[in-house]
N, C-alpha and C positions, 0 to 999 in steps of 0.2 A: 338626294344623290350623294353617295359617299365621296369624300375628297380623294382625288387621284394621287395627289402629292402631299407629303408632310414636310418636305423641304429639308429633311434631316441630312441629306447627302451634300447640301450646300453649306459653305462657310458663310459667316455674316457678310463679307464683302461680295461674295457671289450672289447672295440673296439680294443685296442692294442693287447690283447690276441688273438682276432679273426684273425686280419690281419697277426700276426706272425705265427699262425697256417696255415693260407691259403697260404701265400707266401712260407712258408717252404714246403708245399705240392707241390706247383708249381715248386719250384727249386730243390726239392728232398733233402732238408737239414733240420736239426732241429735247430731252432734258440734258443739262450740263451736269456732269458728275464731279465729285471732289475727292480729295485725299481721304482715305479711310481713317477712322478713329476720332481724333479730336476735331470734329467737323463744324463746330460752332452752331449746331442745330440743323445743318443742311447735309443731306446725303445726295440730293439732286435738286436742280433749280431750273425753271424756265422763266426768263424775264420778259415782261411786257411793259408797254407804256403806262398801264394802269396799276402796275405792281407785280411782285414776284409770285410765282407758284412754287411752293416749297414741298419737297418730299422727304419724309423721315422714315427709315426702315428699322425695325427691331427684330433681330433673330439671333438668339444665343443658345448655345448648347445647354440642354437640361435646365433652361430657365423656367421659373414658375410665374403664376399670375401675380404674385406679390412683387417679383422682380420687375415685371412689365409695368405695374403701376408706379413703382419707384422710378423707373426709367422715364415714364411719361411726366411725372412731377418735375424731374430734373430738366426736362425740355422746356418747361413753362417760361423761365426767365429768358431763355434763348429766343423763344417765339416773340416775347414782348419786345426784345431788342431788334429782331428782324422785321417785325410788323408786316408779314406777307399779306397779299391779297387773298390767296387760297392756300390752305395747309392740308397736306395729305399724310396720314399716319398709317403705315402698313406693317403688320406683324405676322409671323408664321404660326403664332398661337391661335387656337380657336376662340372666337369671341361670341358671346351671347348678346342680345340687345341690352341687357342690364350692364354688362361689362363695357360695352361701347359707351354707354352713358357715363360710367365712372371714368373712363379714359378721357372723355370730352371735358369733364369737370377738372381732371388733373392737368390737362393741357391749357384750359381756361383762356381762350382767345377767340375773338369774333371770326377769325379766318378758319376756325376749326368747326366743320359741320359733321354731324354724326354719320352722314352718308359717305364722308371722306375718310372714315376710320374703317379699315378693312382688315379682316383676319384671314385665316387659312381658307375657309370656305369661299369667301368672296374672291380671293386670289385665284383659286382653282376655277371659279366660274369665268373669270376674265381670261384665263388660259384656254378654256374651251372655246371662248368667243374669238380669241386671237391665236389661231393655230400656228401662224408664222413665227410668233414669238417663242412658242413652245419648241418648234423645230430649231430655231436659232440657238437656244440655250441647251446645248447638247448634253451637259451633265444632268440636267433636269430629267429629260425623258429617258435617257439611257439607264438611269438608276431607279426608275420606277419599278414597282414590284412586278407588274405585268410584263415589262420588257425584260427584266432580269430572268423571269421564268422562261420567256421565249428564247433568250440567249442560252440559258442552261440546257433547254431541250435541243438546241441546235449545236451542242458540243462546243460552245465558246469556252466552256470550263477547261478545255485542254490547255488553256494558257495559264491557268492558276489552279488553286485548290478546287476540287470538283464539288463546290458548294456555291449556293447563291451568295452566301456571305463573302466568299473569296472573290467573286466577280465584283460585288458591290464595293469592297475595299479598294480595288484597283481604280474604279471609276470615281470614288469619293475624293481621292487625293490627286486625281488627274487635273492638271492645269492646262487649259487650252492655250496654245502658243503658235507662232507662225509656221511651225513644222506641220501642223494638222491641215490647214487649208492648202498648203503647198503639196503635201502628200496626197490629199484628196483630189486635187486638180490633176496631178500626174496620173493617178490611178484611174480617174474617170476618162482622161484623154488617151492614155497609152494602154490602159487595162492591166498593165504590169508595173510593179513598184519594187525596187530594191532599197530597203532601209538599212543604211550602214552607218556606223559611228563607233566611238570608243565604248569599252565595257561600262555598263551602269548608267548610260545616258538616257535610256528610256525607249530603246528601239521596239522591244516587245510590247510595251505599254501602248505605243503609237499604233502598232499592228492590231492590238486588242480593240482599241477604240474604233479604228477604221472598219474592222470586221464586224463589230457590234452594230454599227450603223447599217451595214448591208443586211445583217441578219434580221434586224428589225423591219426591213423591207421584204422579208420572206425569201432571201437568198439562202441557199444551202452552204454551210461552212464545211470545207474539207481540209482538215489539218493533215499534212503528209510528212513523212520522214524520208521519202525517196521519190525521185521523179517517176519511177514506175508506178508508185501508188497513185500519183496524179493522173497518169494515163488510164489506170484501171477505173478510177472514180469518175473520169470525165464523161459527162452525159450531155450530148449535143443540145437537147431542148431545155435543160434545167438552167436556172440562174444559180451560178456557183461562184463562191469565193474560195480560192485555194491559198493556204498559208503554209509556208515552208520556213520554219524558224531555224536560225543558225545553219543555213543550207550548205555552207562550206566548212563546217566544223565548229566546235564550241570554243576551243582555246588555241587551235592551230589549224593550218590548212591541211585537209585530208587529201593529199595529192593523188593517192591511188584511186579514191572515189572520184576526184575531179577529172582524171584522165578518162574514166569510163563514162562520166555523166555530163561533162560540160556541154557537148553538142546536143545532148538530149534536153538539157535544161533550156538552152537557147532556142531549140526547136519548139519546146512546149510554150515558151514565152511568145514566140512568133505566132503560134496557133491561137493562143488566148487573145493576143492583140487584135486578131481579126474578128473576134466574137463580141458582140454587144452584151451578151448575157454571161460573160466570164470575167473574173478578176483574179490576179495572181499577186500575192504579197510575199516577198522574201526578206528575211533579215540576216545580217551578218556583221561581224566586227569589221571596222574600216581597214585595219591592217591585213586582215585575212582576204578581203576583197581585192586589195591592191596586189597581194601576192598571187591571187588567182588570175588576175588580169595579165600579169607578167608571164604566166605559165600557159595561158589558154587563149588561143585566137578567137574561139567561139564566144567567150565571155568578155572579150575586149572589142566587140563589134559595135556598130552604130546603134542597133536596136537596144542593146543593153545599156549603153551610155545614156540614151534618151530616157530610159525608165529608171535610172538610178536616182536615188535621193540620199544625200549624205546628211544624216541627222547629227549635227555637231553642236557643241555647247555654245558656239558663236550665236546661235539663234536665241539663246536664253538671255534676255535683257536682265538688268538688275531687278526690275519689278517682277518678272516671271520667276526668277530664282527665289525672290522673297515670297511669292505666292505659293510656290512648291513647299517651302519650309513651313509657311503659315498653315497650309492645308494638312500637312502631316502632323503638326502639333495639335491643330484643332480636332482632328479626327482620331488622335491617339488616345490610349488609355493610361498615359503617363500620370504619375501622381501630380496633383495640382501644384504641390510645393516645388516639384522639379521644374515645371514650366514657368512658374513665377520666378524662380531663381535665375532661369535663363533670360527672362524678360528684364529683370532688374540688373543683370550683370553688365549690360551695355555691350555684349558680344554679338548681338544680332547682325550688325553691319559687317563685323569681321567674318562671320560665318557665310553670309550672302556673297561677300566679295572675295572669298578665299580662292586661291588659284587651283585648289584641288576639289572645289565644290562639284558634286554630282548627285543626282537624285538618289542613287543607290545608297550612298552614305547617309543622306538625310533619312531615307526609309529605315535604314538600320538603326540610326541613333534615336529614332522616335518609336521604336518597338518597346513597348512597356515591359515585355518579358526580360529584356536585357537589363533593365534598371529597377525592377521591382524590389530588389534587396539592397539597392545602393542608397547612400546618403544623398538626398536631393541637392544638398549644397555643392556636391562635387559634379553635378550634371553639366553645368556650363563649360567647365574646363575639360571635362571628358569629351564633349562634343567638338571643341576646338582641337583637342589632341588627335581625335580621329581624322580630322581633315589635314592636320599637319603631317601625319604619318598614316595613310590609309591602311597599310599593312598591320598597324598596331591593333586595328579592330579585331583581327584574328590572332596576331602574334602572341599577345599575352595570354588569352584563353587557351591557345594551342599549346604553348610551352609551359604554362604554370597551372592552368585550371583543370586539365584532363590528364588521365594516366597515360603511360607509354603504350599500353594496350589500345587505348582509344585512338592515339595518334596512328598506330599501325592500321587500325580499321579504316581510317580516313585515307591513308596511302593505298591500301588495297582497293578501296572504292574508286580512287582516281584511275587506276589501271584496269578496272573491270568494265566489261562491255555493257553499254546501256541499250535499252529497247527503243530509244528514240524520243521524238518530241511528243507524240500522243501518249505514250506510256513511259514517262520519265522514270529513271531509277535503275538500281542494280538489284537483281534478285537475291534475296537474303540466303536462299539455299545455295547459290553459286558463290556468294561472298564468304561463307563460313569456312570451307576448306582452305581457301587462300589465307584467311586470317590465322587459322590454327597452325598452318605450316610456317607462316611469317613469324608468329610468336616464338617458335623454336629457333628460327634463323637469327632473330634479334636477341636470343638468350634471355627472354623475359621470364623471371622465376614465377612459377605458378604452383600453388598448393594443389596436390592431387585431388583433394575433395572438391576443389572449386573449378577444376578444369572442365567438367561437364557443362557448367553454366557460364563459363567465362565469356563466351561470345555474346550470349543474350544479355548478360549483365553489362558488358561494355557498350552494346548498342543503347541500352537504357541510359547509360551515363551520358551518351551523346545526344539523346533525344531532346528536341526543341532548342538545343544550343548550336549544334552543328548539322544535324540531320533530321529528316522527317520520314515517317513510315506511311505506306499506302499499299494495302492488299499484297503482302508478301514481298514488298520492295522497299528499299531505302534509298533516299536521295539527299543531296546536299541541300541545306535549308535555304541557301542563297548562292547564286553563281559565283559570287566573289570568294567563297570558300575554295572553289576549284581554282580560281585565279591565284589565290594565296598559295595553295599546295604546289602549283606549277612553279612558283618561284623558290620553293624549298628543295627542288630536286637537282641541286648542283653538287650533291654529295655522292661520289662514286661508291663509297662503302654502303650507304643506305640503298642505292639502286642495286648493288650486287646482292644484298640480302633479300631484297624483293624478287630479283631475278631467280635466285635459288629457291624461291617459294612459289613461283608462278604455277598455278594448278592446270593451266591449259596452254596450248600453243598460241592461241589468240592473245592471252595475257603476255606471253613471252615476246611476241611481235610488237604489241602495244608498248611494252616497256623499252624494247630496243629502239623504237622510233624516237623516244624521248632522249635516249643516250646519244643518238646521232646528231641531235640538235644541241646538246649540251657540251659534248667533248669531241676533240679532234680524233680522227681515225688514228689508231696506233698509240694513243695516249695511255698512260698507266690506268686511268679510270676506265677507259673504254675496254681495255684488255681484261680488266678484272671482272667487269660486268659480262663480257662475252664468255669468259671461262665459266663463270657461275651459271649462266643461262644454258650453255651447251651441256654442262655436267648434269643440270636438272633435267634437260630433255633426254639425254642419254640414259639416265637412271630410270626413265619411264614415268616420272612424276608429272610431266606436262601432258595431260590427256587431251581428248577432243579431236575433232577432224578439221582440216583447214585446206584451202585451195593452194596448189603449188605456187601460183603467181603471188599469193599473199605472204607465203612463208619463205619461198626460195631465196629471194634476194637478202632477206634478213639473216638467214642461216649462212649464206655465202659471205656476207659482211662480217659476221661473228667469226667465221673460220679465218678470214683474212687477218682479223685482229688477234685471235687466240692461237692460231696455228696449231690446232689440236689434231694430232695424228690419230688419237683414239677415237675421236668423233668421226673422222673420215672413214676409219675402218668400220665403225658402227653403221654408217650410211651404206658402205659397200656390202655389208652383210645383210642388208634389207631393213635396217632400222628406219622407222617412220613410214614404211611402205603401207601399213594399214591405216595410218592417220592422215595421209596426204591424198587428196583426190586431184585429178588433173582435168582442167578445162582446156581441151585441145586447141581452141581458137586463141588462147593466150600463150601458146608454146613458142612462137617465133622469137620474142624478146628474151626468153629464158635460154633458148638454143644459142642465140646471138652472144649472150653474156658468157656462156660456157665455151664456145668455140673461138670467139674473136674478142671478147670483152674482158672485164675485170677478173673473171674467174678462170680464164683460159690457162693459167699457169698451174692450177690445181692438178694433181695427179689424177688421171682417168677422166678429166673434164672433157677432152675431145671425144672420148668413147661414149660418155653419157650424152653429150650433145648429139652425136650421130644416132644414138638409140632413140632420143626424143624426136629426131628428124624423121626416123622410120615410122614412129608412132603418128606423126603428123600426116605422112603420106598415106598410111592406112586409114586414118580418119577421113581423108578425102576420097580415097580410091575404093574403100570397102563399105561405102555408105549403103545402108539398107533402105533408106528413104531420102526424099529430097531434103537437102539442108535448108534451114531457115535463113531467110535473107539477112536477118539481124546477126546471125552467127558469122556469115560470110563478110558482113560489113566490119565487124570487130576484127576478124582475121585479116582483112585487107589493110586496116589501120596498122596492125602489128607487122605485117609483111613489109609495109612501106619503110619501117625503121630498121629492117634487117640489113646488116652492113655488107654482107657478101651476097652474090647472086645465088638464089636457091637452085638446087638441082632441077633440071628441066622437067623431070617427071612430076615434081610437086606443082610447078607452075601450070603444067598441062591439066592436072587433076583439079586444081583450083578453078581454072577457066571453065572446065567442063561442068563442075558443080555450080558455078555461078550462072552459066547459061540455063542450066536445068532449073535452078531456083527462081530466076527471073521469069522464065517462061511459065512457071506454075502460078504466078501472081494473077489473081482474078478479082476485079472489083465487084463482080456479081457473087462472090463467095467469101465475103469478109467474115472474120470471126464474130460469133454471136456476141452482142452487147458492146462491140467496139465502136469507136467513133470513126466514121469513114475518112474524114479529113485527117485526123491524127494518124490513122493506120497507113493510108496511101502516102501521106507526107513522109512518114518514116521509111516506107519502101523506096521512095525516090532518093531520100538521103543516103540510104545504104547502097543504092545503085551508084550514086556519085562516088562513094568510097571505093567500090569495086572497080569502077571504070578508071578512077584516078590511079589505082595500082596497076591495072592492065595497060593503061595508056590508050584505050580504044573503047568504043561503044559495045555494050553486051548485046543489046537488042533495041534498035531504034524504033521498031514498030511498037514494042511494049512501052517504051518511054513515051511515045506519042499518045498511046492509049491512056496512060496514067496522067500525063499532063492535061489531056483533054478532060478527064474526070475531075481533076483538081480545078480546072478552069470553070467547069460548071458549078462546082461548090462555091468558088469565089464569086461568081456572078450571082448566085442565090443570096450569098451574104450581102453583097452590095445592094441588091434589091430590098432585102430585109432592112438594111440600115437606112436606105432612102425612105422606105415606108415609115420607119421609126422617126426619122427626121421630119417627115411631113406631118406625122401625128403630133410631134412636139411643137411644130410651127403652128398647127391648128389650135393646139391647146393654149399656146401663148396668145394667139389672136383672140380666142374666146375669153381668156382670163383678163386680157387687157380691156376688152369691152365691158366686162363686169367689174373692173377695178379690183380684182381679187389676187393680183400677183403679190407675193410676199416682197417686202422691202429688201432691196439688195444691200442696204447699208447695215453694217453690223451694229448692234446696240452699243451705246457708249459705255465705257467702263469695263468691257469684257477684257479678260486677261490676254486674249489673243491679239488685242490691239492696245498695247500699253501706251500710256502718255509719254510725251517727250520729256526725258529727264525724270529721275526718281531720286529725290534727295534723302538725306538722313532723316529729315523731319517727316517726309512721306513714309519712310520706313518705320519710324517710331509710331506714327499715327496708325499705320496698318496693324502693327502688333499690339497696340494698346487695347484693341477690341478683344484680344484673347483674355484680358482681365475681366472677370465677370462683374 
């Protein structure tokens, strides 16, 4: 039988922990493990009255048979001194009978039996025999070829490069830590998990590993970029894991999206929490989640709080930080000279204990492409310098290593619309016109003969250093590039040039949202950007179509800052009429701003507000079909924030439309392919909004009917869960009788259960094993 594992994904210290766990299970003992590296001939020991049982494990990257024989000879004097009762020698190399004999001769002690010398094939046989050990060692089975292929087929690759190699790299460097069992417990108990933490701490990696475990159990992975996608993909009978990465925005809170989706997200979480066959993992930056909670009642509720998990660097003990660095160095393709320089420099403790330590910087500083042309002797100081000033990772390359044209490409990418989590990146075809206009705005001299290929040449300049390409798209090579660029946008002149180059209204709005967070309203920088943006829009250079609620406030704020009579005349003459579409249910807040709010002093603002109010009345009164309950729920939310009382005719038409819509709801006529619980639950939520605005019930009989339907669904779920619990209890009883329950005790030496204290000596011993 072919070996299932070659153990190449494990580092030497992870291999030691595995074989100690495995051999302990085989012998029925619990091995005591020791500091890695200079171990005095002991990787693990079990002491008895008759003498010690010693285990020695040998597993090194790209080691040869000759290396293994030399290592075995070096163990001989240690064995003589230890004089164990039984000595076990395990290696990840394949061993033939003749090679086992040679190793026995090299070790040369009466405690060494040929049967206790085990190679890759024998270790795989023990793993087949002791399945519980295999499951406990998560990195082992998650990184097997069969599992990787299964994960790839299940679209786990949306988290990383769409290759098996990309998934494998994530799992190779992963270090099990207390966040994993804590996250797994919350997800299993609550069915929902919000992973939040600072940038670069490993939120997405944790989500990858959690999702991978479920995918290996034949759960369907559904990666979503909006809560609507989650509802569309929701299948009542399937086992599904939903992943929503950066669900509140990548670098800042997307308040417009939050106001539309917060209650939907909370509702979706509530629905998932009631299903045994559903899981929902969300990731976000900690400061964004805090901002969202202060703005949203729905996301500050009890159910969200219970399912939140804050992944913070506090959970990373000194040993875990060391193992993360160790794994990245072990699995990197850095020059051996550079790694040796780092090990000999004495800077390992300074790196592990650094106040700016984070896995993302470790990942970046162990990328061999960064340093393949560097002098290895400079590597230790460069590593420490990156931690001293994290921005320096990008600052020097950004300011000194790339051209001005390349910097402009990166700025244009920052303000360009992305397609979301599943299809990351900016479309190259959409980026090019932005870049070519920005080149002119920045006054970059371009030779006429080179202009045709300038964009493509500039992208090639950035390839593999700042950006990656994938099927017609370009994306930042690392999220920290985006973080770095965000901190460079305090220059009003730079933003003004980009505003003058915005190729679409969406770009203009995105750029203005940055301006409002950087500069005070009415400041010289704010006014300069507003003027440049309005002039660009008025000249017809900003194309595309956009919803009035997305662009209206931005243009209004720009007018307040720039006070452009020319642009007001442009709007009165029908400018933007063809580019702006109106979502009628979003009109109340716009009307409110025009008639009573911050735009009320604009000339003709009152008239335009009344015009939009007439449009809202027509939307309600001239309806050719029954309005959707979701439309009326959104409209009710917006009407609640209206400062003055609406004309009675609009209120009457809203109430009439609401009665008509609610009366049309039939549980026997649900949309094809929809989930009944999700759909009816949403209907009830929209009814709550409508009745909250009206101050009275719309239809008590319809509510009773829908509540009864939901009650039946809940009862069915409770019965299913009770049957599931009974099945589990029966399984436990059966397993207990057969003595087949896996041990609840984690194997000793696992990085998720670090030893108390981790001295500089322990640190030195660990990294000494990197020296071949």
